[in-house]
Backbone as XML, in Angstrom:
<?xml version="1.0"?>
<chain id="A" units="angstrom">
  <residue number="1" name="MET">
    <atom name="N" x="0.806" y="-1.192" z="0.000"/>
    <atom name="CA" x="0.000" y="0.000" z="0.000"/>
    <atom name="C" x="0.859" y="1.270" z="0.000"/>
  </residue>
  <residue number="2" name="ALA">
    <atom name="N" x="2.067" y="1.226" z="0.575"/>
    <atom name="CA" x="2.958" y="2.384" z="0.580"/>
    <atom name="C" x="3.331" y="2.769" z="-0.848"/>
  </residue>
  <residue number="3" name="TYR">
    <atom name="N" x="3.505" y="1.776" z="-1.723"/>
    <atom name="CA" x="3.825" y="2.042" z="-3.123"/>
    <atom name="C" x="2.700" y="2.847" z="-3.761"/>
  </residue>
  <residue number="4" name="ILE">
    <atom name="N" x="1.466" y="2.476" z="-3.477"/>
    <atom name="CA" x="0.315" y="3.171" z="-4.069"/>
    <atom name="C" x="0.249" y="4.603" z="-3.562"/>
  </residue>
  <residue number="5" name="LEU">
    <atom name="N" x="0.488" y="4.817" z="-2.287"/>
    <atom name="CA" x="0.488" y="6.168" z="-1.739"/>
    <atom name="C" x="1.573" y="7.011" z="-2.408"/>
  </residue>
  <residue number="6" name="GLY">
    <atom name="N" x="2.742" y="6.426" z="-2.621"/>
    <atom name="CA" x="3.814" y="7.123" z="-3.317"/>
    <atom name="C" x="3.431" y="7.461" z="-4.742"/>
  </residue>
  <residue number="7" name="TYR">
    <atom name="N" x="2.774" y="6.539" z="-5.418"/>
    <atom name="CA" x="2.319" y="6.788" z="-6.785"/>
    <atom name="C" x="1.304" y="7.929" z="-6.799"/>
  </residue>
  <residue number="8" name="ILE">
    <atom name="N" x="0.357" y="7.890" z="-5.868"/>
    <atom name="CA" x="-0.655" y="8.943" z="-5.802"/>
    <atom name="C" x="0.011" y="10.296" z="-5.572"/>
  </residue>
  <residue number="9" name="ALA">
    <atom name="N" x="1.000" y="10.332" z="-4.704"/>
    <atom name="CA" x="1.682" y="11.586" z="-4.392"/>
    <atom name="C" x="2.454" y="12.132" z="-5.586"/>
  </residue>
  <residue number="10" name="THR">
    <atom name="N" x="3.005" y="11.257" z="-6.422"/>
    <atom name="CA" x="3.818" y="11.732" z="-7.546"/>
    <atom name="C" x="3.032" y="11.909" z="-8.838"/>
  </residue>
  <residue number="11" name="ASP">
    <atom name="N" x="2.074" y="11.038" z="-9.115"/>
    <atom name="CA" x="1.376" y="11.070" z="-10.402"/>
    <atom name="C" x="-0.127" y="11.282" z="-10.296"/>
  </residue>
  <residue number="12" name="GLY">
    <atom name="N" x="-0.639" y="11.486" z="-9.103"/>
    <atom name="CA" x="-2.074" y="11.688" z="-8.932"/>
    <atom name="C" x="-2.403" y="13.163" z="-8.793"/>
  </residue>
  <residue number="13" name="CYS">
    <atom name="N" x="-3.666" y="13.490" z="-9.001"/>
    <atom name="CA" x="-4.143" y="14.846" z="-8.746"/>
    <atom name="C" x="-5.611" y="14.766" z="-8.360"/>
  </residue>
  <residue number="14" name="VAL">
    <atom name="N" x="-6.064" y="15.738" z="-7.586"/>
    <atom name="CA" x="-7.465" y="15.827" z="-7.195"/>
    <atom name="C" x="-8.042" y="17.046" z="-7.892"/>
  </residue>
  <residue number="15" name="SER">
    <atom name="N" x="-9.146" y="16.846" z="-8.603"/>
    <atom name="CA" x="-9.776" y="17.944" z="-9.331"/>
    <atom name="C" x="-10.596" y="18.797" z="-8.374"/>
  </residue>
  <residue number="16" name="GLU">
    <atom name="N" x="-11.018" y="19.961" z="-8.850"/>
    <atom name="CA" x="-11.890" y="20.828" z="-8.053"/>
    <atom name="C" x="-13.203" y="20.132" z="-7.732"/>
  </residue>
  <residue number="17" name="GLU">
    <atom name="N" x="-13.581" y="19.167" z="-8.559"/>
    <atom name="CA" x="-14.809" y="18.403" z="-8.336"/>
    <atom name="C" x="-14.610" y="17.272" z="-7.334"/>
  </residue>
  <residue number="18" name="ARG">
    <atom name="N" x="-13.408" y="17.229" z="-6.725"/>
    <atom name="CA" x="-13.050" y="16.227" z="-5.711"/>
    <atom name="C" x="-13.007" y="14.817" z="-6.304"/>
  </residue>
  <residue number="19" name="VAL">
    <atom name="N" x="-12.327" y="14.694" z="-7.435"/>
    <atom name="CA" x="-12.092" y="13.410" z="-8.088"/>
    <atom name="C" x="-10.586" y="13.175" z="-8.115"/>
  </residue>
  <residue number="20" name="LEU">
    <atom name="N" x="-10.158" y="12.008" z="-7.650"/>
    <atom name="CA" x="-8.746" y="11.642" z="-7.705"/>
    <atom name="C" x="-8.480" y="10.991" z="-9.042"/>
  </residue>
  <residue number="21" name="ARG">
    <atom name="N" x="-7.565" y="11.566" z="-9.813"/>
    <atom name="CA" x="-7.208" y="11.001" z="-11.110"/>
    <atom name="C" x="-5.782" y="10.482" z="-11.041"/>
  </residue>
  <residue number="22" name="LEU">
    <atom name="N" x="-5.634" y="9.229" z="-11.454"/>
    <atom name="CA" x="-4.325" y="8.591" z="-11.543"/>
    <atom name="C" x="-4.063" y="8.336" z="-13.013"/>
  </residue>
  <residue number="23" name="GLY">
    <atom name="N" x="-2.960" y="8.837" z="-13.531"/>
    <atom name="CA" x="-2.678" y="8.677" z="-14.942"/>
    <atom name="C" x="-1.224" y="8.344" z="-15.225"/>
  </residue>
  <residue number="24" name="LEU">
    <atom name="N" x="-1.036" y="7.640" z="-16.323"/>
    <atom name="CA" x="0.297" y="7.233" z="-16.780"/>
    <atom name="C" x="0.323" y="7.201" z="-18.294"/>
  </residue>
  <residue number="25" name="THR">
    <atom name="N" x="1.517" y="7.139" z="-18.857"/>
    <atom name="CA" x="1.611" y="6.928" z="-20.292"/>
    <atom name="C" x="1.070" y="5.537" z="-20.615"/>
  </residue>
  <residue number="26" name="ILE">
    <atom name="N" x="0.693" y="5.360" z="-21.836"/>
    <atom name="CA" x="0.077" y="4.099" z="-22.257"/>
    <atom name="C" x="1.008" y="2.904" z="-22.051"/>
  </residue>
  <residue number="27" name="LYS">
    <atom name="N" x="2.317" y="3.134" z="-22.156"/>
    <atom name="CA" x="3.254" y="2.013" z="-21.995"/>
    <atom name="C" x="3.284" y="1.499" z="-20.557"/>
  </residue>
  <residue number="28" name="ASP">
    <atom name="N" x="2.828" y="2.311" z="-19.591"/>
    <atom name="CA" x="2.799" y="1.898" z="-18.185"/>
    <atom name="C" x="1.396" y="1.564" z="-17.692"/>
  </residue>
  <residue number="29" name="GLU">
    <atom name="N" x="0.470" y="1.354" z="-18.626"/>
    <atom name="CA" x="-0.925" y="1.086" z="-18.281"/>
    <atom name="C" x="-1.084" y="-0.106" z="-17.334"/>
  </residue>
  <residue number="30" name="SER">
    <atom name="N" x="-0.215" y="-1.090" z="-17.452"/>
    <atom name="CA" x="-0.328" y="-2.285" z="-16.605"/>
    <atom name="C" x="-0.209" y="-1.931" z="-15.118"/>
  </residue>
  <residue number="31" name="LEU">
    <atom name="N" x="0.535" y="-0.864" z="-14.795"/>
    <atom name="CA" x="0.639" y="-0.433" z="-13.398"/>
    <atom name="C" x="-0.714" y="0.027" z="-12.858"/>
  </residue>
  <residue number="32" name="LEU">
    <atom name="N" x="-1.503" y="0.693" z="-13.695"/>
    <atom name="CA" x="-2.830" y="1.101" z="-13.254"/>
    <atom name="C" x="-3.705" y="-0.110" z="-12.952"/>
  </residue>
  <residue number="33" name="TYR">
    <atom name="N" x="-3.580" y="-1.153" z="-13.760"/>
    <atom name="CA" x="-4.364" y="-2.372" z="-13.504"/>
    <atom name="C" x="-3.918" y="-3.051" z="-12.210"/>
  </residue>
  <residue number="34" name="LYS">
    <atom name="N" x="-2.634" y="-2.989" z="-11.900"/>
    <atom name="CA" x="-2.151" y="-3.548" z="-10.635"/>
    <atom name="C" x="-2.698" y="-2.751" z="-9.456"/>
  </residue>
  <residue number="35" name="ILE">
    <atom name="N" x="-2.647" y="-1.430" z="-9.562"/>
    <atom name="CA" x="-3.185" y="-0.566" z="-8.507"/>
    <atom name="C" x="-4.684" y="-0.801" z="-8.356"/>
  </residue>
  <residue number="36" name="LYS">
    <atom name="N" x="-5.364" y="-0.906" z="-9.465"/>
    <atom name="CA" x="-6.808" y="-1.156" z="-9.457"/>
    <atom name="C" x="-7.124" y="-2.444" z="-8.696"/>
  </residue>
  <residue number="37" name="LYS">
    <atom name="N" x="-6.356" y="-3.473" z="-8.947"/>
    <atom name="CA" x="-6.585" y="-4.754" z="-8.287"/>
    <atom name="C" x="-6.311" y="-4.659" z="-6.785"/>
  </residue>
  <residue number="38" name="ILE">
    <atom name="N" x="-5.193" y="-4.044" z="-6.408"/>
    <atom name="CA" x="-4.841" y="-3.922" z="-4.991"/>
    <atom name="C" x="-5.888" y="-3.102" z="-4.242"/>
  </residue>
  <residue number="39" name="MET">
    <atom name="N" x="-6.360" y="-2.016" z="-4.860"/>
    <atom name="CA" x="-7.344" y="-1.148" z="-4.215"/>
    <atom name="C" x="-8.760" y="-1.711" z="-4.303"/>
  </residue>
  <residue number="40" name="GLU">
    <atom name="N" x="-8.939" y="-2.792" z="-5.048"/>
    <atom name="CA" x="-10.257" y="-3.373" z="-5.293"/>
    <atom name="C" x="-11.198" y="-2.314" z="-5.891"/>
  </residue>
  <residue number="41" name="PHE">
    <atom name="N" x="-10.647" y="-1.578" z="-6.839"/>
    <atom name="CA" x="-11.374" y="-0.509" z="-7.517"/>
    <atom name="C" x="-12.209" y="-1.091" z="-8.644"/>
  </residue>
  <residue number="42" name="GLY">
    <atom name="N" x="-13.489" y="-0.762" z="-8.673"/>
    <atom name="CA" x="-14.390" y="-1.337" z="-9.667"/>
    <atom name="C" x="-14.557" y="-0.523" z="-10.925"/>
  </residue>
  <residue number="43" name="GLY">
    <atom name="N" x="-14.003" y="0.679" z="-10.952"/>
    <atom name="CA" x="-14.150" y="1.540" z="-12.118"/>
    <atom name="C" x="-13.208" y="1.154" z="-13.245"/>
  </residue>
  <residue number="44" name="PRO">
    <atom name="N" x="-13.411" y="1.775" z="-14.407"/>
    <atom name="CA" x="-12.600" y="1.429" z="-15.574"/>
    <atom name="C" x="-11.255" y="2.146" z="-15.602"/>
  </residue>
  <residue number="45" name="VAL">
    <atom name="N" x="-10.317" y="1.561" z="-16.337"/>
    <atom name="CA" x="-9.089" y="2.251" z="-16.733"/>
    <atom name="C" x="-9.377" y="2.785" z="-18.131"/>
  </residue>
  <residue number="46" name="LEU">
    <atom name="N" x="-9.240" y="4.085" z="-18.302"/>
    <atom name="CA" x="-9.600" y="4.740" z="-19.552"/>
    <atom name="C" x="-8.353" y="5.174" z="-20.310"/>
  </residue>
  <residue number="47" name="ARG">
    <atom name="N" x="-8.554" y="5.505" z="-21.576"/>
    <atom name="CA" x="-7.452" y="5.998" z="-22.412"/>
    <atom name="C" x="-7.862" y="7.318" z="-23.035"/>
  </residue>
  <residue number="48" name="ARG">
    <atom name="N" x="-6.846" y="8.152" z="-23.297"/>
    <atom name="CA" x="-7.105" y="9.404" z="-23.997"/>
    <atom name="C" x="-5.885" y="9.793" z="-24.811"/>
  </residue>
  <residue number="49" name="ILE">
    <atom name="N" x="-6.108" y="10.659" z="-25.775"/>
    <atom name="CA" x="-5.024" y="11.188" z="-26.606"/>
    <atom name="C" x="-4.942" y="12.689" z="-26.363"/>
  </residue>
  <residue number="50" name="SER">
    <atom name="N" x="-3.759" y="13.148" z="-26.004"/>
    <atom name="CA" x="-3.506" y="14.572" z="-25.797"/>
    <atom name="C" x="-2.624" y="15.065" z="-26.938"/>
  </residue>
  <residue number="51" name="ARG">
    <atom name="N" x="-2.776" y="16.327" z="-27.265"/>
    <atom name="CA" x="-1.952" y="16.927" z="-28.303"/>
    <atom name="C" x="-1.181" y="18.095" z="-27.713"/>
  </residue>
  <residue number="52" name="ALA">
    <atom name="N" x="0.109" y="18.114" z="-27.979"/>
    <atom name="CA" x="0.967" y="19.212" z="-27.536"/>
    <atom name="C" x="2.111" y="19.374" z="-28.519"/>
  </residue>
  <residue number="53" name="SER">
    <atom name="N" x="2.391" y="20.589" z="-28.900"/>
    <atom name="CA" x="3.491" y="20.902" z="-29.819"/>
    <atom name="C" x="3.418" y="20.081" z="-31.105"/>
  </residue>
  <residue number="54" name="GLY">
    <atom name="N" x="2.210" y="19.862" z="-31.591"/>
    <atom name="CA" x="2.038" y="19.143" z="-32.841"/>
    <atom name="C" x="2.181" y="17.639" z="-32.744"/>
  </residue>
  <residue number="55" name="LYS">
    <atom name="N" x="2.323" y="17.102" z="-31.538"/>
    <atom name="CA" x="2.458" y="15.654" z="-31.352"/>
    <atom name="C" x="1.275" y="15.118" z="-30.559"/>
  </residue>
  <residue number="56" name="GLU">
    <atom name="N" x="1.010" y="13.829" z="-30.738"/>
    <atom name="CA" x="-0.048" y="13.163" z="-29.986"/>
    <atom name="C" x="0.566" y="12.238" z="-28.945"/>
  </residue>
  <residue number="57" name="TYR">
    <atom name="N" x="-0.034" y="12.234" z="-27.757"/>
    <atom name="CA" x="0.428" y="11.387" z="-26.665"/>
    <atom name="C" x="-0.761" y="10.601" z="-26.118"/>
  </residue>
  <residue number="58" name="GLU">
    <atom name="N" x="-0.618" y="9.271" z="-26.082"/>
    <atom name="CA" x="-1.686" y="8.429" z="-25.558"/>
    <atom name="C" x="-1.389" y="8.098" z="-24.103"/>
  </residue>
  <residue number="59" name="SER">
    <atom name="N" x="-2.401" y="8.221" z="-23.260"/>
    <atom name="CA" x="-2.220" y="7.928" z="-21.850"/>
    <atom name="C" x="-3.398" y="7.113" z="-21.319"/>
  </residue>
  <residue number="60" name="SER">
    <atom name="N" x="-3.192" y="6.516" z="-20.159"/>
    <atom name="CA" x="-4.218" y="5.757" z="-19.457"/>
    <atom name="C" x="-4.460" y="6.437" z="-18.120"/>
  </residue>
  <residue number="61" name="TYR">
    <atom name="N" x="-5.690" y="6.363" z="-17.642"/>
    <atom name="CA" x="-6.002" y="6.976" z="-16.352"/>
    <atom name="C" x="-7.231" y="6.303" z="-15.746"/>
  </residue>
  <residue number="62" name="MET">
    <atom name="N" x="-7.402" y="6.527" z="-14.462"/>
    <atom name="CA" x="-8.641" y="6.129" z="-13.810"/>
    <atom name="C" x="-9.046" y="7.230" z="-12.847"/>
  </residue>
  <residue number="63" name="ASN">
    <atom name="N" x="-10.347" y="7.416" z="-12.704"/>
    <atom name="CA" x="-10.898" y="8.428" z="-11.824"/>
    <atom name="C" x="-11.505" y="7.743" z="-10.608"/>
  </residue>
  <residue number="64" name="ILE">
    <atom name="N" x="-11.147" y="8.206" z="-9.429"/>
    <atom name="CA" x="-11.667" y="7.628" z="-8.187"/>
    <atom name="C" x="-12.537" y="8.681" z="-7.526"/>
  </residue>
  <residue number="65" name="TYR">
    <atom name="N" x="-13.796" y="8.325" z="-7.301"/>
    <atom name="CA" x="-14.770" y="9.245" z="-6.742"/>
    <atom name="C" x="-15.044" y="8.974" z="-5.260"/>
  </residue>
  <residue number="66" name="ASN">
    <atom name="N" x="-14.446" y="7.957" z="-4.687"/>
    <atom name="CA" x="-14.677" y="7.578" z="-3.294"/>
    <atom name="C" x="-14.276" y="8.734" z="-2.366"/>
  </residue>
  <residue number="67" name="ARG">
    <atom name="N" x="-15.257" y="9.276" z="-1.639"/>
    <atom name="CA" x="-14.996" y="10.446" z="-0.786"/>
    <atom name="C" x="-13.936" y="10.193" z="0.266"/>
  </residue>
  <residue number="68" name="GLU">
    <atom name="N" x="-13.951" y="9.019" z="0.849"/>
    <atom name="CA" x="-12.975" y="8.704" z="1.899"/>
    <atom name="C" x="-11.552" y="8.759" z="1.349"/>
  </residue>
  <residue number="69" name="ILE">
    <atom name="N" x="-11.364" y="8.174" z="0.168"/>
    <atom name="CA" x="-10.036" y="8.177" z="-0.453"/>
    <atom name="C" x="-9.651" y="9.591" z="-0.877"/>
  </residue>
  <residue number="70" name="VAL">
    <atom name="N" x="-10.568" y="10.280" z="-1.554"/>
    <atom name="CA" x="-10.280" y="11.626" z="-2.052"/>
    <atom name="C" x="-9.988" y="12.576" z="-0.894"/>
  </residue>
  <residue number="71" name="ASN">
    <atom name="N" x="-10.783" y="12.517" z="0.157"/>
    <atom name="CA" x="-10.580" y="13.419" z="1.291"/>
    <atom name="C" x="-9.275" y="13.139" z="2.020"/>
  </residue>
  <residue number="72" name="SER">
    <atom name="N" x="-8.770" y="11.919" z="1.932"/>
    <atom name="CA" x="-7.503" y="11.601" z="2.590"/>
    <atom name="C" x="-6.302" y="12.120" z="1.798"/>
  </residue>
  <residue number="73" name="CYS">
    <atom name="N" x="-6.546" y="12.539" z="0.571"/>
    <atom name="CA" x="-5.478" y="13.079" z="-0.287"/>
    <atom name="C" x="-5.512" y="14.599" z="-0.209"/>
  </residue>
  <residue number="74" name="ASP">
    <atom name="N" x="-5.081" y="15.143" z="0.911"/>
    <atom name="CA" x="-5.088" y="16.598" z="1.077"/>
    <atom name="C" x="-3.923" y="17.223" z="0.333"/>
  </residue>
  <residue number="75" name="ASP">
    <atom name="N" x="-3.803" y="18.544" z="0.447"/>
    <atom name="CA" x="-2.785" y="19.293" z="-0.289"/>
    <atom name="C" x="-1.364" y="18.828" z="-0.002"/>
  </residue>
  <residue number="76" name="SER">
    <atom name="N" x="-1.136" y="18.238" z="1.146"/>
    <atom name="CA" x="0.229" y="17.806" z="1.471"/>
    <atom name="C" x="0.628" y="16.545" z="0.713"/>
  </residue>
  <residue number="77" name="ILE">
    <atom name="N" x="-0.348" y="15.839" z="0.156"/>
    <atom name="CA" x="-0.056" y="14.595" z="-0.566"/>
    <atom name="C" x="-0.219" y="14.775" z="-2.067"/>
  </residue>
  <residue number="78" name="VAL">
    <atom name="N" x="-1.311" y="15.408" z="-2.493"/>
    <atom name="CA" x="-1.658" y="15.480" z="-3.906"/>
    <atom name="C" x="-1.983" y="16.910" z="-4.292"/>
  </residue>
  <residue number="79" name="GLN">
    <atom name="N" x="-1.571" y="17.309" z="-5.479"/>
    <atom name="CA" x="-1.870" y="18.636" z="-6.000"/>
    <atom name="C" x="-3.339" y="18.720" z="-6.376"/>
  </residue>
  <residue number="80" name="ILE">
    <atom name="N" x="-4.007" y="19.791" z="-5.920"/>
    <atom name="CA" x="-5.390" y="20.051" z="-6.303"/>
    <atom name="C" x="-5.353" y="20.886" z="-7.570"/>
  </residue>
  <residue number="81" name="VAL">
    <atom name="N" x="-6.027" y="20.406" z="-8.623"/>
    <atom name="CA" x="-6.032" y="21.141" z="-9.892"/>
    <atom name="C" x="-7.447" y="21.503" z="-10.306"/>
  </residue>
</chain>
């Protein structure tokens, strides 16, 4: 579980709508599935394409809406965006 907390602290963010988003590049998508399994998360792992500087980047992410989890990720752990 410490690994997951570290991942959340480095690659997670909480939106103004109080949603925890965990995202990675598509090549690391398997890590999201491992986290999903450990957390017993029932939601989907999604994909999206972002464009920057004329290039496309594919990434994977999952959104966690669980209030208990989101509320435990205060400003000292996760950036609020």
